[in-house]
DSSP file (Angstrom, degrees, kcal/mol; ACC not computed):
  #  RESIDUE AA STRUCTURE BP1 BP2  ACC     N-H-->O    O-->H-N    N-H-->O    O-->H-N    TCO  KAPPA ALPHA  PHI   PSI    X-CA   Y-CA   Z-CA
    1    1 A M              0   0    0      0, 0.0     3,-0.3     0, 0.0   131,-0.1   0.000 360.0 360.0 360.0 127.4   -6.5  -18.4   -0.5
    2    2 A A        +     0   0    0      1,-0.3     2,-0.8     2,-0.0   131,-0.0   0.950 360.0  34.9 -54.6 -52.7   -6.1  -21.0    2.3
    3    3 A D  S    S-     0   0    0      0, 0.0    -1,-0.3     0, 0.0     2,-0.2  -0.856  94.8-140.6-104.5  94.8   -4.6  -18.4    4.6
    4    4 A T        -     0   0    0     -2,-0.8     2,-0.3    -3,-0.3    29,-0.1  -0.338  14.3-138.9 -61.2 119.8   -6.4  -15.1    3.8
    5    5 A K        -     0   0    0     -2,-0.2    29,-3.0    27,-0.1     2,-0.5  -0.568   6.1-135.0 -85.4 147.2   -4.1  -12.2    3.8
    6    6 A R  E     -a   34   0A   0     -2,-0.3    51,-2.8    49,-0.2    52,-1.0  -0.852  19.3-167.8 -97.1 121.9   -5.1   -8.8    5.3
    7    7 A I  E     -ab  35  58A   0     27,-3.0    29,-3.0    -2,-0.5     2,-0.6  -0.956   7.7-155.0-117.2 123.9   -4.2   -5.8    3.3
    8    8 A L  E     -ab  36  59A   0     50,-2.7    52,-3.8    -2,-0.5     2,-0.4  -0.855  15.8-171.1 -95.4 123.3   -4.4   -2.3    4.8
    9    9 A L  E     +ab  37  60A   0     27,-3.1    29,-2.9    -2,-0.6    30,-0.4  -0.925  11.3 159.4-115.9 146.4   -4.9    0.5    2.2
   10   10 A A  E     - b   0  61A   0     50,-1.7    52,-2.0    -2,-0.4     2,-0.5  -0.982  36.9-133.3-153.2 160.1   -4.8    4.2    2.7
   11   11 A K        -     0   0    0     28,-1.9    31,-2.4    -2,-0.3     2,-0.3  -0.980  33.5-152.8-113.6 134.8   -4.4    7.5    1.2
   12   12 A M  B >   -e   42   0B   0     50,-0.5     3,-1.0    -2,-0.5    31,-0.2  -0.756  48.2  -1.7-108.5 153.1   -1.9    9.8    3.1
   13   13 A G  T 3  S-     0   0    0     29,-2.2    28,-0.3    -2,-0.3    -2,-0.1  -0.335 116.9 -29.9  73.5-147.4   -1.6   13.5    3.5
   14   14 A L  T 3  S+     0   0    0     27,-0.1    -1,-0.2    26,-0.1     2,-0.1   0.443  91.6 129.9 -91.6   2.1   -4.0   15.9    1.7
   15   15 A D    <   +     0   0    0     -3,-1.0    26,-0.7     1,-0.1    -4,-0.0  -0.344  28.4 175.4 -53.0 125.0   -4.6   13.7   -1.3
   16   16 A C        +     0   0    0     -2,-0.1     2,-0.8    24,-0.1    -1,-0.1   0.203  45.1 103.7-121.8  17.7   -8.3   13.4   -2.0
   17   17 A H        +     0   0    0      1,-0.1     4,-0.3     2,-0.0    48,-0.1  -0.854  33.7 154.4 -98.0 104.3   -8.4   11.4   -5.2
   18   18 A D     >  +     0   0    0     -2,-0.8     4,-2.2     1,-0.1     5,-0.2   0.340  38.2 100.7-120.3  10.1   -9.4    7.8   -4.1
   19   19 A T  H  > S+     0   0    0      2,-0.2     4,-2.0     1,-0.2     5,-0.2   0.925  87.6  49.5 -58.3 -42.6  -11.1    6.2   -7.3
   20   20 A G  H  > S+     0   0    0      1,-0.2     4,-2.4     2,-0.2    -1,-0.2   0.951 112.4  43.5 -56.9 -53.5   -7.9    4.3   -8.0
   21   21 A V  H  > S+     0   0    0     -4,-0.3     4,-2.9     1,-0.2    -1,-0.2   0.863 112.8  55.4 -69.9 -35.4   -7.3    2.9   -4.5
   22   22 A I  H  X S+     0   0    0     -4,-2.2     4,-2.3     2,-0.2    -1,-0.2   0.920 108.4  46.7 -53.6 -45.8  -11.1    2.0   -4.4
   23   23 A T  H  X S+     0   0    0     -4,-2.0     4,-2.7    -5,-0.2    -2,-0.2   0.938 112.7  50.4 -65.6 -43.2  -10.8    0.0   -7.6
   24   24 A V  H  X S+     0   0    0     -4,-2.4     4,-2.5     1,-0.2     5,-0.2   0.949 109.4  52.7 -62.9 -44.0   -7.6   -1.7   -6.2
   25   25 A A  H  X S+     0   0    0     -4,-2.9     4,-2.0     1,-0.2    -1,-0.2   0.901 110.6  46.2 -55.9 -46.1   -9.5   -2.5   -3.0
   26   26 A Q  H  X S+     0   0    0     -4,-2.3     4,-2.4     2,-0.2    -1,-0.2   0.916 113.4  48.3 -61.2 -45.8  -12.3   -4.1   -5.0
   27   27 A K  H  X S+     0   0    0     -4,-2.7     4,-1.5     1,-0.2    -2,-0.2   0.877 110.5  51.2 -67.8 -35.7  -10.0   -6.1   -7.2
   28   28 A L  H  <>S+     0   0    0     -4,-2.5     5,-2.4    -5,-0.2     4,-0.2   0.861 111.6  49.0 -65.8 -39.5   -8.0   -7.4   -4.2
   29   29 A R  H ><5S+     0   0    0     -4,-2.0     3,-1.7    -5,-0.2    -2,-0.2   0.931 108.4  53.2 -64.0 -46.8  -11.3   -8.5   -2.5
   30   30 A E  H 3<5S+     0   0    0     -4,-2.4    -2,-0.2     1,-0.3    -1,-0.2   0.824 106.3  53.3 -61.8 -33.1  -12.3  -10.2   -5.6
   31   31 A A  T 3<5S-     0   0    0     -4,-1.5   102,-2.5    -5,-0.2    -1,-0.3   0.505 128.5 -95.0 -83.8   0.2   -9.0  -12.1   -5.6
   32   32 A G  T < 5S+     0   0    0     -3,-1.7    -3,-0.2     1,-0.3     2,-0.2   0.484  79.5 133.7 104.3   6.3   -9.6  -13.3   -2.0
   33   33 A Y      < -     0   0    0     -5,-2.4     2,-0.5    -6,-0.1    -1,-0.3  -0.525  56.3-126.9 -76.1 151.0   -7.8  -10.8    0.0
   34   34 A E  E     -a    6   0A   0    -29,-3.0   -27,-3.0    -2,-0.2     2,-0.4  -0.920  33.3-162.1-100.8 130.6   -9.3   -9.2    3.1
   35   35 A V  E     -a    7   0A   0     -2,-0.5     2,-0.5   -29,-0.2   -27,-0.2  -0.938  17.5-169.4-121.6 130.1   -9.0   -5.4    2.5
   36   36 A I  E     -a    8   0A   0    -29,-3.0   -27,-3.1    -2,-0.4     2,-0.6  -0.985  11.4-165.5-119.0 118.7   -9.2   -2.7    5.2
   37   37 A Y  E     -a    9   0A   0     -2,-0.5   -27,-0.2   -29,-0.2   -29,-0.1  -0.907  10.6-169.9-110.7 122.4   -9.4    0.7    3.6
   38   38 A L        -     0   0    0    -29,-2.9   -28,-0.2    -2,-0.6    -1,-0.1   0.618  33.4-143.4 -84.2 -10.3   -8.8    3.7    5.9
   39   39 A G        -     0   0    0    -30,-0.4   -28,-1.9   -21,-0.1     3,-0.3  -0.447  39.6 -13.8  83.7-158.1   -9.9    6.4    3.4
   40   40 A L  S    S+     0   0    0      1,-0.2   -24,-0.1   -30,-0.2   -28,-0.1  -0.332 107.9  21.6 -85.2 159.3   -8.5    9.8    2.9
   41   41 A H  S    S+     0   0    0    -26,-0.7   -29,-0.2   -28,-0.3     2,-0.2   0.736  70.8 159.9  65.2  38.3   -6.2   12.0    4.8
   42   42 A N  B     -e   12   0B   0    -31,-2.4   -29,-2.2    -3,-0.3     2,-0.2  -0.563  27.4-147.0 -87.1 148.5   -4.3    9.6    7.0
   43   43 A N     >  -     0   0    0     -2,-0.2     4,-2.4   -31,-0.2     5,-0.2  -0.636  34.1 -96.8-109.2 179.9   -1.0   10.4    8.6
   44   44 A A  H  > S+     0   0    0      1,-0.2     4,-2.5     2,-0.2     5,-0.3   0.905 123.2  52.9 -64.6 -40.4    1.9    7.8    9.2
   45   45 A D  H  > S+     0   0    0      1,-0.2     4,-2.7     2,-0.2    -1,-0.2   0.927 107.9  50.8 -62.5 -45.0    0.8    7.3   12.9
   46   46 A Q  H  > S+     0   0    0      2,-0.2     4,-2.7     1,-0.2    -1,-0.2   0.940 112.2  48.0 -56.2 -50.3   -2.8    6.5   11.9
   47   47 A V  H  X S+     0   0    0     -4,-2.4     4,-2.6     1,-0.2    -2,-0.2   0.932 113.4  46.0 -62.9 -44.0   -1.6    3.9    9.3
   48   48 A V  H  X S+     0   0    0     -4,-2.5     4,-2.1     2,-0.2     5,-0.2   0.927 112.6  49.3 -63.0 -45.5    0.8    2.3   11.7
   49   49 A K  H  X S+     0   0    0     -4,-2.7     4,-2.7    -5,-0.3    -2,-0.2   0.928 112.8  48.8 -66.6 -40.5   -1.7    2.1   14.4
   50   50 A A  H  X S+     0   0    0     -4,-2.7     4,-3.2    -5,-0.2     5,-0.3   0.938 106.8  55.9 -57.8 -48.1   -4.3    0.6   12.0
   51   51 A A  H  X>S+     0   0    0     -4,-2.6     5,-2.2    -5,-0.2     4,-0.6   0.871 112.2  42.9 -47.7 -45.0   -1.8   -1.9   10.7
   52   52 A V  H ><5S+     0   0    0     -4,-2.1     3,-0.8     3,-0.2    -1,-0.2   0.959 115.4  47.3 -67.0 -51.4   -1.3   -3.1   14.3
   53   53 A E  H 3<5S+     0   0    0     -4,-2.7    -2,-0.2     1,-0.3    -1,-0.2   0.862 117.3  42.3 -60.8 -39.5   -4.9   -3.1   15.3
   54   54 A E  H 3<5S-     0   0    0     -4,-3.2    -1,-0.3    -5,-0.2    -2,-0.2   0.489 104.4-125.8 -87.5  -4.3   -6.1   -4.9   12.1
   55   55 A A  T <<5 -     0   0    0     -3,-0.8   -49,-0.2    -4,-0.6    -3,-0.2   0.944  41.0-166.0  58.1  47.3   -3.3   -7.4   12.1
   56   56 A A      < -     0   0    0     -5,-2.2   -49,-0.2    -6,-0.2    -1,-0.2  -0.390  26.8-157.8 -74.3 145.4   -2.4   -6.4    8.6
   57   57 A D  S    S+     0   0    0    -51,-2.8     2,-0.3     1,-0.3   -50,-0.2   0.625  79.1   4.1 -89.8 -15.2    0.0   -8.5    6.4
   58   58 A A  E     -b    7   0A   0    -52,-1.0   -50,-2.7    28,-0.2     2,-0.4  -0.981  64.6-133.5-163.1 157.0    0.9   -5.6    4.1
   59   59 A I  E     -bc   8  88A   0     28,-2.4    30,-3.1    -2,-0.3     2,-0.5  -0.977  15.5-167.8-117.0 126.5    0.2   -1.9    3.7
   60   60 A G  E     -bc   9  89A   0    -52,-3.8   -50,-1.7    -2,-0.4     2,-0.5  -0.966   4.7-171.5-111.3 130.7   -0.7   -0.3    0.4
   61   61 A I  E     -bc  10  90A   0     28,-2.5    30,-1.9    -2,-0.5     2,-0.4  -0.979   6.3-157.7-125.1 133.3   -0.6    3.5   -0.1
   62   62 A S  E     - c   0  91A   0    -52,-2.0   -50,-0.5    -2,-0.5     2,-0.4  -0.894   9.8-171.0-115.5 132.6   -1.8    5.2   -3.0
   63   63 A F  E     + c   0  92A   0     28,-2.7    30,-3.1    -2,-0.4   -52,-0.0  -0.948  28.6 151.4-124.7 136.9   -0.7    8.7   -4.1
   64   64 A L  S    S+     0   0    0     -2,-0.4    -1,-0.1    28,-0.2    28,-0.1   0.433  72.6  71.4-123.5 -24.4   -1.9   11.3   -6.8
   65   65 A S  S    S-     0   0    0      1,-0.1    -2,-0.0   -48,-0.1   -52,-0.0   0.661 103.3-112.2 -70.4 -21.8   -0.9   14.4   -5.0
   66   66 A G  S    S+     0   0    0     27,-0.2     3,-0.3   -51,-0.0     4,-0.2   0.525  88.8 110.9  91.2   9.0    3.0   14.2   -5.4
   67   67 A Q     >  +     0   0    0      1,-0.2     4,-2.4   -55,-0.1     5,-0.3   0.158  38.9 107.0 -91.7  18.5    3.4   13.8   -1.7
   68   68 A H  H  > S+     0   0    0      1,-0.2     4,-2.2     2,-0.2     5,-0.3   0.882  74.5  51.7 -69.5 -38.1    4.6   10.3   -2.0
   69   69 A M  H  > S+     0   0    0     -3,-0.3     4,-1.6     2,-0.2    -1,-0.2   0.940 117.0  39.4 -66.7 -46.2    8.3   10.9   -1.2
   70   70 A T  H  > S+     0   0    0     -4,-0.2     4,-1.6     2,-0.2    -2,-0.2   0.921 118.5  46.3 -66.0 -48.8    7.5   12.8    2.1
   71   71 A Q  H  X S+     0   0    0     -4,-2.4     4,-2.5     1,-0.2     5,-0.2   0.890 112.2  49.0 -66.2 -40.8    4.7   10.7    3.2
   72   72 A V  H  X S+     0   0    0     -4,-2.2     4,-2.8    -5,-0.3     5,-0.2   0.895 107.0  54.3 -71.5 -34.8    6.4    7.4    2.6
   73   73 A R  H  X S+     0   0    0     -4,-1.6     4,-1.8    -5,-0.3    -1,-0.2   0.895 111.5  47.8 -56.9 -40.4    9.6    8.5    4.4
   74   74 A K  H  X S+     0   0    0     -4,-1.6     4,-2.7     2,-0.2    -2,-0.2   0.893 111.8  49.6 -69.8 -37.5    7.4    9.3    7.4
   75   75 A L  H  X S+     0   0    0     -4,-2.5     4,-2.7     1,-0.2    -2,-0.2   0.926 111.0  47.5 -66.3 -40.6    5.6    6.1    7.2
   76   76 A M  H  X S+     0   0    0     -4,-2.8     4,-1.9     2,-0.2    -1,-0.2   0.842 110.6  52.0 -71.4 -29.2    8.7    4.0    7.0
   77   77 A D  H  X S+     0   0    0     -4,-1.8     4,-2.3    -5,-0.2    -2,-0.2   0.919 112.1  47.9 -67.7 -41.3   10.3    5.9    9.9
   78   78 A R  H  X S+     0   0    0     -4,-2.7     4,-1.7     2,-0.2     6,-0.2   0.913 110.6  50.5 -61.3 -43.6    7.0    5.1   12.0
   79   79 A L  H  X>S+     0   0    0     -4,-2.7     5,-1.4     1,-0.2     4,-0.6   0.909 112.9  46.1 -64.4 -40.7    7.0    1.5   11.1
   80   80 A A  H ><5S+     0   0    0     -4,-1.9     3,-1.0     1,-0.2    -2,-0.2   0.912 111.5  52.3 -67.3 -42.4   10.7    1.2   12.1
   81   81 A A  H 3<5S+     0   0    0     -4,-2.3    -1,-0.2     1,-0.2    -2,-0.2   0.831 110.9  47.7 -61.7 -33.7   10.1    3.0   15.3
   82   82 A S  H 3<5S-     0   0    0     -4,-1.7    -1,-0.2    -5,-0.2    -2,-0.2   0.572 108.1-123.3 -87.9  -7.4    7.2    0.7   16.1
   83   83 A G  T <<5 +     0   0    0     -3,-1.0     2,-0.5    -4,-0.6    -3,-0.2   0.542  61.9 146.0  75.9   6.9    9.2   -2.4   15.4
   84   84 A L      < -     0   0    0     -5,-1.4     2,-0.7    -6,-0.2    -1,-0.3  -0.690  34.4-162.1 -85.6 122.8    6.5   -3.5   12.8
   85   85 A D        +     0   0    0     -2,-0.5    -1,-0.1    -3,-0.1    -5,-0.0  -0.755  31.1 145.4-107.4  84.7    8.0   -5.3    9.9
   86   86 A L        -     0   0    0     -2,-0.7   -28,-0.2   -28,-0.0     2,-0.1  -0.910  51.5-109.5-118.9 136.8    5.4   -5.1    7.1
   87   87 A P        -     0   0    0      0, 0.0   -28,-2.4     0, 0.0     2,-0.4  -0.473  31.0-152.4 -65.9 142.0    5.8   -4.9    3.3
   88   88 A V  E     -c   59   0A   0     18,-0.4    20,-2.9   -30,-0.2    21,-1.2  -0.967   8.5-166.4-116.9 135.3    4.7   -1.5    2.1
   89   89 A L  E     -cd  60 109A   0    -30,-3.1   -28,-2.5    -2,-0.4     2,-0.3  -0.961   5.3-159.7-119.7 136.5    3.4   -1.2   -1.5
   90   90 A C  E     +cd  61 110A   0     19,-2.1    21,-3.3    -2,-0.4     2,-0.3  -0.890  18.1 158.9-114.5 147.4    3.0    2.2   -3.3
   91   91 A G  E     +cd  62 111A   0    -30,-1.9   -28,-2.7    -2,-0.3     2,-0.4  -0.975  25.4  69.8-158.6 172.7    0.9    3.0   -6.2
   92   92 A G  E    S-c   63   0A   0     19,-0.8     2,-1.1    -2,-0.3   -28,-0.2  -0.953 101.4  -8.0 117.9-139.2   -0.9    5.8   -8.0
   93   93 A V  S    S+     0   0    0    -30,-3.1   -27,-0.2    -2,-0.4   -25,-0.2  -0.796  77.8 155.8-100.4  94.2    0.8    8.5   -9.9
   94   94 A I        -     0   0    0     -2,-1.1    -2,-0.1    17,-0.1     5,-0.1  -0.970  42.0-122.5-126.8 117.6    4.5    7.9   -9.0
   95   95 A P    >>  -     0   0    0      0, 0.0     3,-3.0     0, 0.0     4,-0.6  -0.296  17.9-124.1 -60.3 136.8    7.1    9.2  -11.5
   96   96 A A  G >4 S+     0   0    0      1,-0.3     3,-0.9     2,-0.2     4,-0.5   0.790 110.3  64.6 -44.5 -33.8    9.5    6.6  -12.8
   97   97 A D  G 34 S+     0   0    0      1,-0.3    -1,-0.3     2,-0.1     4,-0.3   0.653 102.0  48.5 -74.0 -15.2   12.3    8.7  -11.5
   98   98 A D  G <> S+     0   0    0     -3,-3.0     4,-2.3     1,-0.1    -1,-0.3   0.530  85.7  87.7-100.9  -4.7   11.2    8.2   -7.8
   99   99 A V  H <X S+     0   0    0     -3,-0.9     4,-2.4    -4,-0.6     5,-0.2   0.935  89.4  47.9 -64.3 -44.6   10.7    4.4   -7.9
  100  100 A A  H  > S+     0   0    0     -4,-0.5     4,-1.6     1,-0.2    -1,-0.2   0.836 111.7  50.2 -69.8 -29.4   14.4    3.6   -6.9
  101  101 A E  H  > S+     0   0    0     -4,-0.3     4,-1.6     2,-0.2    -1,-0.2   0.896 109.3  51.7 -71.3 -39.2   14.3    6.1   -4.1
  102  102 A L  H  <>S+     0   0    0     -4,-2.3     5,-2.2     1,-0.2     3,-0.4   0.945 111.4  47.2 -56.2 -48.3   11.1    4.6   -2.7
  103  103 A R  H ><5S+     0   0    0     -4,-2.4     3,-1.2     1,-0.2    -1,-0.2   0.859 108.0  55.9 -63.5 -36.1   12.7    1.2   -2.8
  104  104 A R  H 3<5S+     0   0    0     -4,-1.6    -1,-0.2     1,-0.3    -2,-0.2   0.826 104.5  52.5 -68.8 -29.3   15.8    2.4   -1.1
  105  105 A V  T 3<5S-     0   0    0     -4,-1.6    -1,-0.3    -3,-0.4    -2,-0.2   0.383 134.2 -86.3 -89.7   5.7   13.8    3.8    1.8
  106  106 A G  T < 5S+     0   0    0     -3,-1.2   -18,-0.4     1,-0.3    -3,-0.2   0.428  74.4 149.0 117.9  -2.5   12.2    0.4    2.2
  107  107 A V      < -     0   0    0     -5,-2.2    -1,-0.3    -6,-0.2   -18,-0.2  -0.431  37.2-149.7 -60.8 134.1    9.1    0.2   -0.1
  108  108 A A  S    S-     0   0    0    -20,-2.9     2,-0.3     1,-0.3   -19,-0.2   0.938  72.1  -6.2 -79.9 -45.6    8.7   -3.4   -1.2
  109  109 A E  E     -d   89   0A   0    -21,-1.2   -19,-2.1    -7,-0.0     2,-0.5  -0.997  54.7-146.1-149.2 151.8    7.1   -2.6   -4.6
  110  110 A V  E     -d   90   0A   0     -2,-0.3     2,-0.7   -21,-0.2   -19,-0.2  -0.979  11.8-151.6-119.3 122.6    5.8    0.3   -6.6
  111  111 A V  E     -d   91   0A   0    -21,-3.3   -19,-0.8    -2,-0.5   -17,-0.1  -0.859  24.1-148.9 -96.3 114.2    2.8   -0.1   -8.9
  112  112 A V    >   -     0   0    0     -2,-0.7     3,-1.8     1,-0.2   -19,-0.1  -0.386  27.0 -75.8 -91.4 162.4    3.4    2.4  -11.6
  113  113 A P  T 3  S+     0   0    0      0, 0.0    -1,-0.2     0, 0.0     3,-0.1  -0.190 116.5  29.8 -54.8 140.4    0.6    4.2  -13.6
  114  114 A G  T 3  S+     0   0    0      1,-0.3    -2,-0.1    -3,-0.1    -3,-0.0   0.314  80.3 150.0  96.2 -12.8   -1.0    2.2  -16.2
  115  115 A A    <   -     0   0    0     -3,-1.8    -1,-0.3     1,-0.1     2,-0.1  -0.318  42.6-128.7 -58.9 138.0   -0.6   -1.1  -14.4
  116  116 A S     >  -     0   0    0     -3,-0.1     4,-2.7     1,-0.1     5,-0.3  -0.377  23.4-106.8 -80.6 164.8   -3.4   -3.6  -15.2
  117  117 A S  H  > S+     0   0    0      1,-0.2     4,-2.7     2,-0.2     5,-0.3   0.946 123.1  51.9 -56.3 -45.1   -5.4   -5.4  -12.5
  118  118 A A  H  > S+     0   0    0      1,-0.2     4,-2.1     2,-0.2    -1,-0.2   0.923 109.0  51.5 -62.4 -40.6   -3.6   -8.6  -13.4
  119  119 A E  H  > S+     0   0    0      1,-0.2     4,-1.5     2,-0.2    -1,-0.2   0.905 112.4  42.6 -65.7 -44.3   -0.3   -6.8  -13.0
  120  120 A F  H  X S+     0   0    0     -4,-2.7     4,-1.9     2,-0.2    -1,-0.2   0.813 113.1  54.0 -74.4 -24.3   -0.9   -5.3   -9.5
  121  121 A L  H  X S+     0   0    0     -4,-2.7     4,-2.7    -5,-0.3    -2,-0.2   0.930 106.6  52.0 -63.0 -43.9   -2.5   -8.6   -8.3
  122  122 A E  H  X S+     0   0    0     -4,-2.1     4,-2.5    -5,-0.3    -2,-0.2   0.882 108.9  52.0 -65.3 -37.6    0.8  -10.3   -9.4
  123  123 A V  H  X S+     0   0    0     -4,-1.5     4,-2.6     2,-0.2    -1,-0.2   0.918 110.6  45.6 -61.2 -48.7    2.7   -7.7   -7.3
  124  124 A F  H  X S+     0   0    0     -4,-1.9     4,-3.0     2,-0.2     5,-0.3   0.946 112.9  51.3 -63.8 -44.6    0.7   -8.3   -4.2
  125  125 A E  H  X>S+     0   0    0     -4,-2.7     5,-1.7     2,-0.2     4,-1.3   0.940 112.9  46.0 -50.4 -52.8    1.0  -12.1   -4.8
  126  126 A R  H ><5S+     0   0    0     -4,-2.5     3,-0.8     2,-0.2    -2,-0.2   0.972 114.4  46.7 -60.4 -54.7    4.9  -11.8   -5.1
  127  127 A V  H 3<5S+     0   0    0     -4,-2.6    -1,-0.2     1,-0.3    -2,-0.2   0.916 120.5  38.6 -54.4 -47.1    5.2   -9.5   -2.1
  128  128 A L  H 3<5S-     0   0    0     -4,-3.0    -1,-0.3    -5,-0.2    -2,-0.2   0.544 104.1-126.6 -87.5  -7.7    3.0  -11.7    0.1
  129  129 A G  T <<5 +     0   0    0     -4,-1.3     2,-0.3    -3,-0.8    -3,-0.2   0.875  69.6 114.8  62.0  42.3    4.3  -15.0   -1.2
  130  130 A V      < -     0   0    0     -5,-1.7     2,-0.5    -6,-0.2    -1,-0.2  -0.800  65.2-126.5-131.6 167.5    0.7  -16.2   -2.0
  131  131 A R        -     0   0    0     -2,-0.3    -9,-0.0    -3,-0.1    -5,-0.0  -0.997  33.3-126.0-115.7 123.9   -1.3  -17.2   -5.0
  132  132 A A              0   0    0     -2,-0.5  -100,-0.2     1,-0.1  -101,-0.1  -0.157 360.0 360.0 -58.5 157.7   -4.7  -15.2   -5.2
  133  133 A A              0   0    0   -102,-2.5  -101,-0.1  -132,-0.1    -1,-0.1   0.449 360.0 360.0 -70.5 360.0   -7.9  -17.4   -5.5
């Protein structure tokens, strides 16, 4: 990619299952993105602070714990309060019934369970308006 995009990835709340997000991070790196992975147990303030400090172009949040609705609302509120206008992408185990509500609160895209590497890379490309290497 001519203009390397920086993607901030994080797990929020008490969720401690990070195999999926680590795989996503590796696939994004292989596609030419710069990835900053915050690791486990982040709160909304930590994610927003890191997004500013790292000059992120997008935020990707992964959930397995079922806390996605609560945590995403907090994150979107903190982003709005900070004046930061970044696309937020969610993935992990997100029930199909929750996708519309996540989009309603401002999530740019939701990567549903079972998405292939090619599918989630296409989502990032579309949201960021770039073509991966």
